[in-house]
C-alpha positions as CSV (number, residue, x, y, z in Angstrom):
1,M,81.9,19.5,-63.8
2,N,82.0,15.8,-65.0
3,R,81.1,14.8,-68.4
4,R,77.4,14.1,-67.7
5,Q,76.9,17.4,-66.5
6,F,78.9,18.9,-69.3
7,L,76.9,17.3,-71.9
8,R,73.8,18.0,-70.1
9,T,74.5,21.8,-69.9
10,T,75.6,21.9,-73.6
11,S,72.6,19.9,-74.7
12,L,70.1,22.6,-72.5
13,I,72.0,25.5,-74.0
14,G,71.4,23.7,-77.6
15,T,67.7,23.3,-76.9
16,S,67.6,26.9,-76.3
17,L,68.3,28.0,-79.5
18,A,65.4,26.0,-80.6
19,W,65.0,24.5,-84.1
20,A,65.1,28.2,-86.1
21,G,63.9,26.7,-89.0
22,A,60.9,24.1,-89.8
23,N,63.1,22.1,-91.9
24,D,65.9,21.6,-88.9
25,R,66.0,17.9,-87.8
26,I,64.4,16.7,-84.8
27,R,66.9,13.4,-83.9
28,V,65.0,11.1,-81.9
29,A,66.2,7.7,-80.1
30,I,62.9,5.4,-79.8
31,I,63.5,3.2,-76.6
32,G,61.3,0.0,-76.5
33,L,60.4,-2.0,-79.7
34,G,57.4,-3.9,-78.8
35,R,54.1,-3.5,-80.3
36,R,53.6,0.3,-79.3
37,G,57.6,0.8,-80.6
38,M,56.7,-0.7,-83.7
39,V,54.0,1.9,-84.2
40,L,55.6,4.9,-83.6
41,L,58.7,4.1,-85.5
42,P,57.5,4.2,-89.0
43,A,55.4,7.2,-87.7
44,A,58.7,8.9,-87.0
45,A,60.8,7.7,-89.5
46,K,57.9,9.3,-92.5
47,M,57.5,12.2,-90.2
48,P,59.0,15.7,-91.9
49,G,61.6,16.8,-90.0
50,V,62.5,14.1,-87.6
51,E,65.3,11.2,-88.1
52,V,65.3,8.1,-86.2
53,V,69.1,7.9,-85.2
54,A,69.0,5.1,-82.2
55,L,67.0,1.9,-81.6
56,C,67.2,0.6,-78.1
57,D,65.8,-2.7,-76.8
58,P,67.1,-5.6,-74.3
59,D,65.8,-8.2,-77.2
60,R,68.1,-8.0,-79.7
61,E,65.7,-9.8,-82.0
62,H,63.4,-6.7,-81.5
63,L,66.2,-4.5,-82.1
64,Q,67.5,-6.0,-85.4
65,Q,64.3,-6.5,-86.8
66,A,63.1,-2.4,-85.9
67,A,66.7,-1.8,-87.3
68,L,65.9,-3.3,-90.8
69,E,62.2,-1.9,-91.0
70,L,63.9,1.8,-90.4
71,E,66.4,1.2,-93.0
72,K,63.9,-0.3,-95.5
73,A,61.6,2.9,-94.8
74,T,64.7,5.3,-94.8
75,G,67.8,3.8,-96.6
76,K,69.5,4.6,-93.3
77,K,70.9,2.6,-90.8
78,A,70.4,3.6,-86.8
79,R,72.5,3.3,-83.4
80,M,71.7,0.2,-82.0
81,E,71.4,-0.3,-78.2
82,T,70.1,-3.2,-75.7
83,D,71.0,-0.7,-73.2
84,M,69.5,2.7,-72.5
85,R,71.9,4.5,-70.8
86,R,74.2,4.3,-73.7
87,L,71.9,6.9,-75.5
88,M,71.2,9.2,-72.8
89,D,74.8,10.9,-73.0
90,D,74.5,11.4,-76.9
91,P,74.5,15.0,-78.1
92,N,73.4,13.7,-81.3
93,I,70.1,13.0,-79.9
94,D,67.5,15.9,-79.3
95,A,64.3,13.6,-78.0
96,V,63.5,10.2,-77.0
97,T,60.4,7.8,-76.9
98,V,59.8,5.5,-74.0
99,S,57.7,2.7,-75.3
100,T,59.4,-0.2,-72.7
101,C,57.1,-2.0,-70.2
102,N,55.4,-0.1,-67.5
103,H,58.0,-0.9,-65.1
104,W,60.8,1.2,-66.8
105,H,58.6,4.3,-67.9
106,A,59.3,6.6,-65.2
107,L,62.9,6.1,-64.7
108,A,63.8,6.3,-68.7
109,G,62.1,9.7,-68.7
110,I,63.9,10.8,-65.7
111,W,67.2,9.7,-67.1
112,A,66.4,11.4,-70.4
113,C,65.2,14.8,-68.9
114,Q,68.5,14.9,-67.0
115,A,70.2,14.3,-70.2
116,G,68.8,17.4,-71.6
117,K,66.3,15.2,-74.0
118,H,62.7,15.9,-74.5
119,V,60.5,12.9,-74.3
120,Y,57.3,11.4,-75.9
121,M,56.0,9.0,-72.7
122,E,53.4,6.2,-73.6
123,K,50.9,5.2,-71.2
124,P,51.0,4.8,-68.2
125,V,54.0,7.1,-67.7
126,S,55.0,5.6,-64.1
127,H,54.1,2.1,-62.7
128,N,53.5,4.1,-59.3
129,I,52.7,7.5,-58.0
130,S,55.5,8.6,-56.8
131,E,57.6,7.9,-59.5
132,G,55.0,9.3,-62.1
133,R,55.6,12.9,-59.6
134,K,59.5,12.3,-60.1
135,L,58.9,12.3,-63.5
136,V,56.9,15.4,-63.8
137,E,58.9,17.4,-61.2
138,A,61.8,16.3,-63.6
139,A,60.1,17.6,-66.6
140,R,59.9,21.1,-65.3
141,K,63.5,21.3,-63.5
142,Y,64.8,20.4,-66.9
143,N,62.5,22.5,-68.7
144,R,61.6,19.6,-70.6
145,I,58.8,18.9,-73.2
146,V,57.0,15.4,-72.5
147,Q,53.9,14.6,-74.0
148,G,51.9,11.6,-72.5
149,G,50.9,8.8,-74.4
150,T,46.8,9.4,-74.0
151,Q,46.1,9.9,-77.6
152,R,42.7,10.9,-77.0
153,R,43.3,14.3,-76.2
154,S,44.0,14.9,-79.8
155,N,41.3,12.9,-81.0
156,G,39.3,15.6,-82.9
157,R,35.3,14.3,-82.2
158,I,36.7,13.7,-78.2
159,R,38.1,17.3,-78.4
160,K,34.4,18.7,-79.5
161,A,32.6,16.6,-77.1
162,M,34.9,18.1,-73.9
163,Q,34.0,21.9,-75.8
164,L,30.4,20.7,-75.2
165,L,30.2,19.1,-71.8
166,H,32.6,22.3,-70.6
167,G,30.1,24.5,-72.2
168,G,27.0,23.0,-70.0
169,A,25.7,20.4,-72.8
170,I,24.6,18.0,-70.5
171,G,24.5,20.6,-67.4
172,D,26.7,20.0,-64.1
173,I,28.3,16.6,-64.8
174,Y,27.8,14.4,-61.6
175,M,29.2,11.3,-62.8
176,A,31.8,9.7,-65.2
177,R,31.8,6.3,-66.0
178,A,34.9,5.1,-67.7
179,I,34.5,1.2,-69.1
180,V,37.0,-1.5,-70.7
181,F,35.0,-4.7,-71.9
182,G,37.6,-6.6,-73.6
183,V,38.0,-10.4,-73.4
184,R,41.1,-11.7,-72.0
185,D,41.9,-15.0,-72.5
186,S,44.0,-17.3,-69.8
187,I,47.2,-16.8,-70.1
188,G,47.9,-20.1,-68.7
189,F,51.1,-21.6,-66.6
190,Q,54.4,-21.1,-68.1
191,P,57.7,-22.6,-66.1
192,L,60.4,-20.7,-64.8
193,G,63.5,-21.2,-66.8
194,P,66.6,-19.7,-68.4
195,P,65.5,-16.3,-70.8
196,P,66.2,-16.7,-74.5
197,A,69.7,-16.0,-75.6
198,N,68.4,-12.8,-77.6
199,L,67.4,-11.0,-74.5
200,D,69.4,-9.4,-71.7
201,W,67.1,-10.4,-69.0
202,N,69.0,-8.0,-66.3
203,L,67.9,-4.8,-68.7
204,W,64.5,-6.2,-69.2
205,L,64.0,-6.5,-65.3
206,G,66.1,-3.1,-64.8
207,P,64.3,-1.1,-61.3
208,A,62.0,-4.5,-60.7
209,P,63.0,-7.0,-58.5
210,E,65.6,-9.7,-59.2
211,Q,63.2,-13.1,-60.2
212,P,63.7,-15.7,-62.7
213,Y,62.0,-15.6,-66.4
214,H,59.4,-16.8,-67.4
215,A,57.7,-17.0,-70.9
216,N,54.6,-15.3,-69.8
217,L,56.1,-12.1,-68.9
218,V,57.9,-11.4,-72.2
219,H,56.5,-10.0,-74.3
220,Y,52.9,-8.8,-73.7
221,N,51.7,-10.6,-70.1
222,W,53.8,-8.6,-68.5
223,H,50.8,-6.4,-67.8
224,W,49.3,-9.3,-65.7
225,F,52.2,-8.8,-63.0
226,W,52.5,-6.3,-60.4
227,D,56.0,-5.9,-60.9
228,F,55.9,-5.1,-64.4
229,G,52.5,-4.0,-65.2
230,N,49.3,-2.2,-63.5
231,G,46.6,-4.5,-64.8
232,E,43.7,-3.8,-67.3
233,L,42.7,-0.7,-65.2
234,G,46.3,0.5,-65.9
235,N,46.3,-0.6,-69.2
236,N,42.9,0.6,-71.5
237,G,41.9,1.7,-68.4
238,S,44.3,4.9,-68.3
239,H,42.9,6.2,-71.6
240,Q,39.3,5.9,-70.7
241,I,40.0,7.4,-66.8
242,D,41.9,10.0,-68.8
243,V,38.8,11.1,-70.6
244,A,36.6,10.9,-67.8
245,R,39.1,13.2,-65.8
246,W,38.9,15.6,-68.5
247,G,35.5,15.8,-69.0
248,L,35.1,16.1,-65.0
249,G,37.5,18.7,-65.1
250,K,38.9,17.1,-62.0
251,G,42.4,16.6,-60.7
252,L,42.8,13.2,-58.0
253,P,40.1,11.9,-55.9
254,S,39.7,12.0,-52.3
255,R,38.4,8.5,-51.7
256,I,38.6,5.6,-53.4
257,Y,37.4,2.0,-53.4
258,S,38.2,-0.9,-55.6
259,T,36.9,-4.2,-56.1
260,G,37.1,-7.3,-57.8
261,G,39.0,-10.7,-59.1
262,R,40.6,-13.1,-61.7
263,L,37.8,-14.4,-62.2
264,G,36.5,-17.6,-64.7
265,Y,39.7,-19.5,-65.0
266,K,43.1,-20.0,-63.1
267,D,45.9,-19.2,-64.6
268,Q,50.0,-17.6,-63.6
269,A,48.7,-13.9,-63.8
270,Q,47.9,-11.7,-60.8
271,T,46.1,-9.1,-61.5
272,P,42.3,-8.8,-61.9
273,N,40.3,-9.3,-64.9
274,T,37.6,-8.2,-63.4
275,Q,37.2,-4.8,-61.9
276,I,35.3,-1.7,-60.8
277,A,36.8,1.3,-59.0
278,T,35.2,4.3,-57.7
279,Y,36.7,7.4,-56.9
280,D,34.5,10.5,-54.9
281,Y,35.7,14.2,-54.8
282,P,34.8,16.5,-51.9
283,D,32.3,18.0,-53.7
284,G,30.4,14.9,-54.1
285,T,31.2,14.0,-58.0
286,I,31.6,10.1,-58.8
287,L,34.0,8.7,-61.0
288,V,34.1,5.1,-61.6
289,C,35.8,2.9,-63.8
290,E,35.2,-0.7,-64.4
291,T,37.1,-3.4,-66.6
292,R,35.5,-6.8,-67.9
293,G,37.5,-9.4,-69.2
294,L,35.4,-12.1,-69.4
295,Y,32.6,-12.2,-71.6
296,T,29.7,-9.5,-71.3
297,N,27.4,-7.5,-72.8
298,A,27.8,-3.5,-74.3
299,E,26.4,-0.4,-72.2
300,G,24.6,2.0,-74.1
301,G,26.3,0.7,-77.4
302,V,29.6,1.1,-75.9
303,R,32.2,-1.7,-74.8
304,W,35.3,1.1,-74.3
305,G,34.5,4.5,-73.6
306,V,33.0,6.9,-71.0
307,H,29.4,7.5,-70.1
308,F,28.8,11.5,-68.6
309,Y,25.9,11.8,-66.4
310,G,24.4,15.5,-65.6
311,S,22.1,17.6,-64.7
312,K,20.4,17.7,-67.9
313,G,21.1,14.6,-69.9
314,Y,24.0,12.3,-70.8
315,M,26.9,11.6,-73.0
316,S,28.4,8.5,-74.4
317,I,31.7,8.6,-76.0
318,D,33.6,5.8,-77.5
319,P,37.1,5.1,-78.1
320,K,37.0,6.6,-81.6
321,G,35.3,9.5,-80.7
322,M,32.2,9.0,-81.6
323,Y,29.8,10.6,-79.1
324,Q,25.8,11.3,-78.3
325,V,24.1,13.5,-76.7
326,F,21.0,12.9,-74.7
327,Q,18.8,15.5,-73.2
328,G,16.3,14.9,-70.1
329,R,14.1,11.7,-70.6
330,S,14.2,11.6,-74.3
331,E,15.6,8.6,-76.0
332,N,16.9,10.1,-79.2
333,P,20.2,11.6,-79.6
334,E,20.5,15.1,-80.3
335,P,21.9,16.3,-83.9
336,D,25.4,15.7,-83.6
337,P,27.5,18.6,-83.3
338,G,30.5,17.4,-85.6
339,T,34.0,17.8,-85.2
340,L,37.3,19.5,-84.2
341,D,40.3,19.4,-86.5
342,E,42.0,15.7,-85.7
343,I,45.8,16.4,-84.2
344,D,48.6,13.8,-84.7
345,H,49.5,13.2,-81.2
346,Y,52.9,12.0,-81.9
347,G,53.5,14.7,-84.3
348,N,51.9,17.1,-81.9
349,F,55.0,16.7,-79.4
350,F,57.9,17.3,-82.1
351,D,55.9,20.4,-83.2
352,A,56.0,21.5,-79.3
353,V,59.8,20.5,-79.3
354,R,60.5,22.5,-82.4
355,A,58.6,25.6,-81.5
356,G,59.9,25.1,-77.7
357,K,56.6,25.4,-76.1
358,S,55.3,22.9,-73.9
359,E,51.9,24.7,-73.9
360,L,51.4,23.7,-77.1
361,L,51.2,19.7,-76.3
362,T,47.8,18.1,-75.9
363,A,48.5,15.9,-73.7
364,D,51.3,17.6,-71.1
365,I,53.0,14.9,-69.0
366,E,51.3,16.9,-65.4
367,E,47.8,15.8,-67.4
368,T,48.6,12.0,-68.3
369,Y,50.4,11.9,-64.9
370,L,47.3,12.7,-62.9
371,S,44.9,10.5,-65.1
372,N,47.6,7.1,-64.5
373,A,47.8,8.1,-60.7
374,I,43.9,7.6,-60.4
375,C,44.6,4.1,-61.9
376,H,47.6,3.6,-59.2
377,L,44.9,4.5,-56.8
378,G,42.4,2.0,-58.0
379,N,44.8,-0.9,-57.7
380,I,46.4,0.3,-54.0
381,S,42.6,-0.1,-53.0
382,Y,42.0,-3.5,-54.5
383,R,45.1,-4.8,-53.5
384,I,44.7,-3.7,-50.2
385,G,41.2,-5.2,-50.5
386,R,39.4,-1.7,-48.3
387,K,38.2,1.9,-49.1
388,L,41.0,4.6,-48.5
389,D,40.9,8.3,-48.0
390,F,43.6,10.1,-50.1
391,D,44.9,13.5,-49.7
392,P,45.3,14.8,-53.4
393,M,47.6,18.2,-52.0
394,T,50.2,15.7,-50.7
395,E,49.4,12.9,-52.8
396,R,49.6,10.7,-49.7
397,F,46.8,8.5,-47.7
398,R,45.5,10.0,-44.7
399,G,47.1,7.7,-41.7
400,D,47.3,5.1,-43.5
401,T,51.0,3.7,-43.7
402,E,50.4,0.1,-45.4
403,A,48.7,2.2,-48.5
404,D,51.1,5.0,-48.7
405,R,53.8,2.1,-49.0
406,L,52.4,1.1,-52.1
407,L,52.8,4.6,-53.4
408,S,56.4,3.7,-54.7
409,R,58.6,0.7,-54.6
410,Q,61.4,-0.8,-53.7
411,Y,64.2,-0.3,-56.4
412,R,66.9,-2.6,-58.0
413,A,70.2,-0.8,-58.4
414,P,71.7,0.4,-60.3
415,F,68.4,1.1,-61.6
416,L,67.3,3.3,-58.7
417,V,64.6,6.4,-59.3
418,P,66.0,9.4,-57.2
419,G,64.5,10.5,-54.6
420,R,65.7,14.1,-55.9
421,V,65.7,14.6,-59.4
């Protein structure tokens, strides 16, 4: 038994003993200290029974700023690393929060599960479908609790809306339309050049292909480049598609078609700023997601959200969970049926870890994976430029090797997603 195996085994044994009391600490490392990481850091720092013991980011400025914020909030210093691999074998870390760029998500989560750590994973939980499935397999194999960052699963009003939908409030649901209408301005063009001294470019690239640095990648616009992000469909679209799939009660679709483009301006980015993806299920149910990055009206008063259509009426839900039910031909909404209790999504993860029960999660990794996989399917259709037939059971395209190649990617050594977890 080598050192990694020994530490993994002892960590699993320790976790299986669980946290006996509500006051026992869960020691967490936060990996990725950009926008989301700096939202989750103060949330973890003030959470009872949770201690942030380590911080990780390839940008040393991000790392130092986060360390200062943590010390200011708690009076404690955390271990700081630019390379997440140095944290994985640390038996003093019980759980990790992964809030890196998309292209790092799955590999970081797989490594953490293999090291016996529980994982809170920001959406999308993978950069492609194949590695996302490997992440789910790792969570199951190592019996780790892994929560996806699809926070709307914990929203009290959206949970109430789902209860109504599944109870037949609008009859048999035949279509869900997810929309993300938010202006995205041109990012212009940035020249190739050396990365800033504070950034470890090799670690930032990680599993992505080797390439030169330019300032349109770091730290946000990587979303709009295929090597690192998944466009708006895989960014904010992943939240709305998750709600749509949840309401429909569906898994993966069988037919996909997506069209769009980067319209209205020319810039350095690659992903579409305008996109429509349509997903068909064998029973005829339809899921649609539309993203508009240019100027537009709202639909039914909603710019980000989901519209559900049924045999008895329709329902509209906005991102905050404000929903309205319309019956038949009426243009007046039904009386507000109220809400369920609000759940702290991040806190829900720690509660499940403390109890040792994945079933307590509001967004188990399998659910978030399926919703994010739908985003990836839409992007594959867009990139290939045609309609695709997909087998949800095998998670492969039917007789389409060109499309199958985009289910995964080539990984840059040594940052390899394992074929077997």
